[in-house]
Every structure is written in C-alpha cells, then in structure tokens.
C-alpha positions as CSV (number, residue, x, y, z in Angstrom):
1,X,73.4,137.2,-46.9
2,X,74.8,140.4,-48.2
3,X,72.8,142.5,-50.6
4,X,75.4,143.6,-53.1
5,X,72.8,145.7,-54.9
6,X,72.3,147.9,-51.9
7,X,75.5,148.3,-50.0
8,X,79.2,147.2,-50.0
9,X,80.0,143.6,-49.1
10,X,83.0,141.4,-48.7
11,X,83.7,138.0,-50.2
12,X,85.9,135.4,-48.5
13,X,87.4,132.7,-50.7
14,X,89.0,129.5,-49.5
15,X,91.7,127.7,-51.5
16,X,93.9,124.6,-51.2
17,X,97.4,125.6,-50.2
18,X,98.7,122.1,-51.0
19,X,97.7,122.8,-54.7
20,X,99.2,126.3,-54.8
21,X,96.3,128.2,-53.3
22,X,96.8,131.2,-51.1
23,X,94.6,130.1,-48.2
24,X,91.9,132.6,-47.4
25,X,91.4,135.5,-49.9
26,X,89.4,138.6,-48.9
27,X,87.8,140.6,-51.7
28,X,85.7,143.7,-51.9
29,X,82.3,143.3,-53.6
30,X,81.2,146.2,-55.9
31,X,77.7,147.4,-55.2
32,X,75.3,146.6,-58.0
33,X,77.6,144.6,-60.2
34,X,79.0,142.1,-57.6
35,X,82.5,142.4,-59.1
36,X,85.3,141.2,-56.9
37,X,88.5,143.1,-56.1
38,X,91.2,141.2,-54.1
39,X,92.2,142.9,-50.8
40,X,94.4,140.4,-49.1
41,X,95.5,136.8,-48.5
42,X,96.2,134.8,-45.4
43,X,97.7,131.3,-45.4
44,X,98.1,130.6,-41.7
45,X,96.2,127.2,-41.8
46,X,96.6,124.6,-44.6
47,X,93.9,123.9,-47.1
48,X,90.9,126.0,-45.8
49,X,88.4,124.0,-47.8
50,X,85.3,125.7,-46.5
51,X,84.4,128.9,-44.8
52,X,81.4,130.2,-42.8
53,X,80.5,133.6,-41.3
54,X,79.0,134.5,-38.0
55,X,75.5,136.0,-38.2
56,X,76.9,139.5,-37.6
57,X,79.5,139.1,-40.2
58,X,82.4,140.0,-37.9
59,X,83.9,136.5,-37.5
60,X,85.0,134.0,-40.2
61,X,85.5,130.3,-39.5
62,X,87.5,127.9,-41.7
63,X,88.0,124.2,-41.8
64,X,91.5,122.9,-42.5
65,X,91.1,119.8,-44.7
66,X,94.1,117.8,-43.5
67,X,94.6,114.3,-42.2
68,X,94.5,115.8,-38.6
69,X,91.7,118.2,-39.2
70,X,91.2,121.6,-37.6
71,X,88.9,124.6,-37.4
72,X,90.1,128.3,-37.1
73,X,88.4,131.6,-36.3
74,X,89.2,135.1,-37.7
75,X,88.0,138.6,-37.1
76,X,87.2,140.2,-40.4
77,X,86.4,143.8,-39.5
78,X,89.5,145.0,-41.4
79,X,91.0,144.4,-44.9
80,X,92.9,141.3,-43.7
81,X,91.5,138.3,-41.6
82,X,92.9,138.5,-38.1
83,X,93.5,135.0,-36.5
84,X,91.6,134.6,-33.2
85,X,94.0,132.2,-31.5
86,X,95.4,128.9,-32.8
87,X,93.4,126.4,-34.9
88,X,91.5,123.9,-32.9
89,X,91.8,120.1,-33.7
90,X,88.4,118.5,-34.6
91,X,89.5,115.0,-33.5
92,X,88.7,113.8,-37.0
93,X,90.3,113.6,-40.4
94,X,89.5,115.6,-43.6
95,X,86.9,118.1,-42.5
96,X,85.3,119.5,-45.7
97,X,82.4,121.7,-44.5
98,X,81.3,123.7,-41.5
99,X,78.4,125.8,-40.2
100,X,77.3,127.5,-37.0
101,X,74.6,125.9,-34.9
102,X,73.4,126.4,-31.3
103,X,76.5,128.2,-30.1
104,X,78.9,125.8,-31.8
105,X,80.9,125.4,-35.0
106,X,80.0,122.0,-36.6
107,X,82.4,120.4,-39.0
108,X,81.6,117.6,-41.5
109,X,84.6,115.3,-41.5
110,X,84.8,113.4,-44.8
111,X,87.9,111.3,-44.0
112,X,86.6,110.1,-40.7
113,X,82.9,110.0,-41.5
114,X,81.9,112.1,-38.5
115,X,80.6,115.4,-37.3
116,X,82.4,117.5,-34.7
117,X,81.0,120.2,-32.4
118,X,83.3,123.0,-31.2
119,X,81.9,125.5,-28.7
120,X,82.0,129.2,-29.7
121,X,82.6,131.7,-26.9
122,X,80.6,134.9,-26.6
123,X,83.4,136.9,-28.3
124,X,83.4,134.6,-31.3
125,X,86.6,132.7,-30.4
126,X,86.7,128.9,-30.2
127,X,87.0,126.7,-27.2
128,X,90.3,124.8,-27.1
129,X,88.7,121.4,-27.8
130,X,85.5,119.8,-29.3
131,X,82.5,119.1,-27.0
132,X,81.5,116.1,-29.1
133,X,82.3,114.0,-32.1
134,X,79.4,112.1,-33.7
135,X,80.7,109.1,-35.7
136,X,78.6,107.9,-38.6
137,X,78.2,104.2,-39.5
138,X,77.3,102.4,-42.7
139,X,78.5,102.0,-46.3
140,X,77.1,102.0,-49.8
141,X,77.4,100.0,-53.0
142,X,79.8,102.2,-54.9
143,X,83.4,101.0,-54.8
144,X,85.7,102.6,-53.6
145,X,83.8,105.8,-52.7
146,X,81.3,104.2,-50.3
147,X,83.3,101.6,-48.3
148,X,82.8,103.7,-45.2
149,X,81.0,106.8,-44.0
150,X,82.0,110.2,-45.6
151,X,80.3,113.2,-44.0
152,X,80.3,115.9,-46.7
153,X,78.2,118.7,-45.3
154,X,76.5,119.7,-42.0
155,X,74.2,122.7,-41.6
156,X,71.2,123.9,-39.6
157,X,67.7,123.7,-41.0
158,X,65.9,127.1,-41.5
159,X,64.1,126.9,-38.1
160,X,67.3,126.4,-36.2
161,X,66.1,123.4,-34.2
162,X,67.9,120.7,-36.0
163,X,71.3,120.1,-37.6
164,X,71.4,118.1,-40.8
165,X,74.5,116.1,-42.0
166,X,74.8,114.7,-45.5
167,X,76.9,111.5,-45.9
168,X,78.2,110.5,-49.3
169,X,79.5,107.1,-48.1
170,X,76.2,105.9,-46.5
171,X,73.7,107.4,-49.0
172,X,71.9,109.0,-46.2
173,X,71.0,112.3,-44.4
174,X,71.0,112.4,-40.6
175,X,68.9,114.9,-38.6
176,X,70.7,115.7,-35.4
177,X,70.2,117.4,-32.1
178,X,72.9,119.3,-30.1
179,X,72.1,119.5,-26.4
180,X,74.6,120.5,-23.7
181,X,77.4,120.2,-26.2
182,X,76.4,116.6,-27.2
183,X,75.4,115.6,-30.7
184,X,72.8,112.8,-31.2
185,X,71.1,111.4,-34.2
186,X,67.3,112.1,-34.2
187,X,66.6,110.3,-37.4
188,X,68.5,109.0,-40.5
189,X,66.9,109.1,-43.9
190,X,68.1,106.7,-46.6
191,X,68.4,107.9,-50.2
192,X,68.8,105.8,-53.3
193,X,71.8,103.4,-52.9
194,X,74.8,104.5,-54.9
195,X,73.5,108.1,-55.3
196,X,76.3,109.6,-53.1
197,X,74.6,112.6,-51.5
198,X,77.1,115.5,-51.2
199,X,75.3,118.8,-50.3
200,X,71.8,119.9,-49.4
201,X,70.0,123.3,-49.7
202,X,66.7,124.1,-48.0
203,X,63.9,125.9,-49.7
204,X,63.7,129.3,-47.9
205,X,60.1,128.6,-46.9
206,X,61.4,125.5,-45.1
207,X,59.0,122.9,-46.7
208,X,61.5,121.3,-49.0
209,X,65.2,120.2,-49.1
210,X,67.2,119.6,-52.2
211,X,69.9,117.0,-51.9
212,X,72.6,117.1,-54.6
213,X,74.1,113.7,-55.4
214,X,77.7,113.4,-56.5
215,X,77.9,109.8,-57.7
216,X,74.9,110.2,-59.9
217,X,74.3,113.7,-61.4
218,X,70.9,114.2,-59.8
219,X,69.0,116.2,-57.2
220,X,66.7,114.4,-54.8
221,X,63.8,116.6,-53.8
222,X,62.6,115.9,-50.2
223,X,59.8,117.1,-48.0
224,X,61.0,118.6,-44.8
225,X,58.9,118.5,-41.6
226,X,60.6,120.8,-39.1
227,X,58.2,119.9,-36.3
228,X,59.1,116.2,-36.4
229,X,62.6,116.6,-37.8
230,X,61.8,114.3,-40.7
231,X,63.1,114.2,-44.3
232,X,61.0,112.3,-46.9
233,X,62.4,111.8,-50.4
234,X,59.9,112.6,-53.1
235,X,61.5,112.6,-56.6
236,X,65.0,112.5,-58.1
237,X,65.8,114.9,-61.0
238,X,68.8,114.9,-63.4
239,X,71.0,118.0,-63.3
240,X,71.9,117.7,-67.0
241,X,69.7,117.7,-70.0
242,X,71.1,114.5,-71.4
243,X,73.7,111.8,-70.7
244,X,77.0,113.2,-69.5
245,X,79.7,113.4,-72.3
246,X,82.4,112.4,-69.8
247,X,82.9,112.8,-66.0
248,X,80.0,114.5,-64.3
249,X,80.3,115.1,-60.5
250,X,77.8,117.6,-59.0
251,X,79.4,119.7,-56.3
252,X,77.3,122.7,-55.1
253,X,73.7,123.6,-54.8
254,X,71.8,126.8,-53.7
255,X,68.2,128.0,-53.7
256,X,67.2,131.6,-54.4
257,X,66.0,133.7,-51.5
258,X,62.6,134.0,-53.0
259,X,62.3,130.2,-53.5
260,X,61.7,130.4,-57.3
261,X,64.9,128.8,-58.5
262,X,67.6,126.3,-57.6
263,X,71.1,126.3,-59.1
264,X,73.7,123.5,-59.2
265,X,77.3,123.2,-60.3
266,X,78.7,120.0,-62.0
267,X,82.4,119.3,-62.3
268,X,83.7,117.6,-65.4
269,X,80.9,118.9,-67.5
270,X,81.8,122.3,-66.0
271,X,78.3,123.7,-66.1
272,X,75.8,125.5,-63.9
273,X,72.2,124.2,-64.1
274,X,69.1,126.3,-63.4
275,X,65.9,124.8,-62.1
276,X,62.4,126.3,-61.7
277,X,60.7,125.3,-58.4
278,X,57.3,124.0,-59.2
279,X,55.7,122.8,-56.0
280,X,57.3,119.4,-55.2
281,X,59.0,119.3,-58.6
282,X,62.2,120.9,-60.0
283,X,62.1,121.7,-63.8
284,X,65.5,122.1,-65.5
285,X,65.4,125.4,-67.4
286,X,68.9,125.2,-68.9
287,X,72.7,125.0,-68.4
288,X,75.5,127.4,-69.0
289,X,79.3,127.1,-68.7
290,X,80.8,127.8,-65.3
291,X,83.5,130.0,-67.1
292,X,86.3,127.8,-65.7
293,X,87.2,124.2,-64.9
294,X,86.0,122.0,-62.0
295,X,83.4,124.2,-60.2
296,X,83.7,123.1,-56.6
297,X,81.3,125.4,-54.9
298,X,78.7,128.1,-55.6
299,X,76.9,130.8,-53.6
300,X,74.3,133.4,-54.3
301,X,74.3,137.0,-52.9
302,X,72.0,139.8,-54.0
303,X,71.2,138.4,-57.4
304,X,74.8,137.4,-58.2
305,X,76.0,133.8,-58.4
306,X,79.7,133.2,-57.4
307,X,81.5,130.1,-58.6
308,X,84.8,128.7,-57.2
309,X,86.5,126.9,-60.1
310,X,89.2,124.8,-58.5
311,X,91.3,123.5,-61.3
312,X,91.3,126.6,-63.5
313,X,92.1,128.6,-60.4
314,X,89.5,131.4,-60.5
315,X,86.3,132.7,-59.1
316,X,83.6,133.8,-61.6
317,X,80.5,135.8,-61.0
318,X,77.2,135.7,-62.9
319,X,74.2,138.1,-63.0
320,X,71.0,136.2,-62.5
321,X,68.0,136.8,-64.8
322,X,65.2,137.9,-62.4
323,X,62.5,136.2,-64.6
324,X,64.1,133.0,-65.7
325,X,67.0,132.6,-63.2
326,X,69.6,131.9,-65.8
327,X,73.2,133.0,-65.0
328,X,75.0,135.5,-67.3
329,X,78.8,135.6,-67.0
330,X,80.1,139.0,-65.8
331,X,83.7,138.5,-64.8
332,X,86.3,136.6,-62.8
333,X,89.4,136.9,-60.7
334,X,92.4,134.6,-60.3
335,X,92.3,132.4,-57.2
336,X,94.6,129.3,-57.5
337,X,92.9,126.1,-56.3
338,X,89.7,127.9,-55.2
339,X,87.5,125.8,-52.9
340,X,84.6,128.0,-51.8
341,X,83.2,131.5,-51.6
342,X,81.1,133.1,-48.9
343,X,79.7,136.7,-49.0
344,X,79.0,139.0,-46.0
345,X,78.6,142.6,-45.1
346,X,81.5,145.0,-45.0
347,X,81.4,145.3,-41.2
348,X,84.6,147.5,-41.2
349,X,82.9,150.4,-43.0
350,X,79.2,149.8,-42.4
C-alpha cells in the first residue's frame, strides 16, 4: 500500500470500454492530499474491470471482463502502462476480479463461476495459458442471480497460505490451495441463503474476515483461523442505518490498516458507510454520499479513501478522520465508466 502522506504514488484506474471508458488510466497521487492528476490512458484490452499490482509495484495486472475472458500484464515504471505481451485467455467467461498468490495471477470468473490460475514468470510476465481452472458448483434461492455459481472475488488471506474465493451465486466462500499450479478446495463455508456474497476484506491482524453481501445490504463478520483454513460466520450487520429507499447493492469493502475501521460502498443508495471494529462486532458510525453515482469499488491508501463511481464517470477521494474514520470529500476526476482504483508507489521516480 502506498503512503500518500510520505511520498509520491500512482493510482491505476480501470474502466469499461464498452460503456465509453478509456481502459486503464494512470494518475499521479499528490503527497499529503491524495489528489489525482491524470497522466495517461491505455485501451489495449476491452473492459479492464479490475486491476492488481505486483508487490514491488512495477507490474500491473488487469482482467478483461468479456465473454471470452483474459488477463493482461503491464510494466508501470513510466508514465504510461507498457503491455508485457498479449493478453492471456483465462478459459472462462466474465472475469471480474484478480489477485496475486503463490506465483500466479488468480481470476474470479463471474460468468463461468470459476477461478483461474495463470503462472507469473520471474520477470512479471504471464505464461501463455492457465495452469488450472477450478469450477464452482451450486446455486442459491435468488432468481435469477443465483441459478448458477458466480465467483466475484479471489484473494490471498493475510498469512499467504490460502486463497479465498467469494461466490455470489452459491452463497458461500471457498478456502483453496494452490500446489504445483493446481487449485483445490480445502473447505467451503456456507453463508445465509440469498445473501449473495460479493467481496471480502480481512482484518489486518488476521483474526476476522468481513464478507460484503450484494443481494442483501449487509456485512457478515466471520472468524478466520489461518492454521486450519476455516471461516466461521459470527454475525450479520446492516450497511445502512435504515431500510433502503430504493435499490441498494453493496459493492466494495476495505478495512483500515490499523484495524479500527471498516468502510463499505453501496450502489443505488450511493453512500459510503463507516464501521467501528469492536471485537467480533461492527458498529455503524455513519454514512456519507459517495459524491457520484453507482460506487463500484473503493480502496484506501495513506488515510485517503478512493471511490470509483461507475455511472457518473468519476473517481472521488476522501480524507479519513483519524479518530472516527468518517470520510470527508476532497475532490474528483472524470473517468468514464470507472470500475476500480488501486494505488502503488511511484516506482519510476522512487
């Protein structure tokens, strides 16, 4: 995570080219304020719905959310992302999320209900084909959203031993292993039927996981046992202070680096919710407007919360109150059909 209060950083923004987006946008991050200034755009792959950075910040990876599905790699040591070879098919449809785990890029494929592993070479480039595709099975009670599996996120747990996939279609979270390029399910945890889990954030201390549910505007707090690779649901907490006035589809969740707060974004209501972490409980402190429409994803970096507002076509940033965690709107830039934001160090000038 980049510390925007201490040094320069770069932000990388994905957007849906099919809806008028410009692909991948690179922006400079102002030290202290976190304000964004656009540097460049690159639209070599369609619909880069989600992005992830290598640990050293030199390489960016993007999923192409298309019917065929692909993942691409870029060198980002300059002011414009440099493609590192052609996009690699993920042998699945509609990848919507990706992360790096055990020498591979993992993609969560919403359309196919699966997780794909693509090997990463020592220089950060991608192998020409996946090493494994793990297909989910099951369904849920919500019609038509849960007639089949829909993997929505895959990420490593804090200890780096397990990968965790969140499936909206099956109301479950799968804890997986990756050995010799092969993905296997270690354990599957069922959540409340019809909840529609979308994304998960781990508490930085590794004891808890917070599962954001899309089909009901709630967060399920779970106990995480890294030794056994087990997830145990504890309590489900609303993300809104009352009944939604209309559509309410939670989208993104992030925990503060110090573990004191959790933030969520909810589309339709177009709000950001702030929670205080109180042991096994989350207490809703308050909500603020996302300063746009349809907040698809959020990320935190150095005390700044960034929000990708898909339908209003902008990325907004908010200063975070160090005592109460509440976001305060500071500014925004235009990014048509914005899908996500990730922040990393300015490796080109560090």
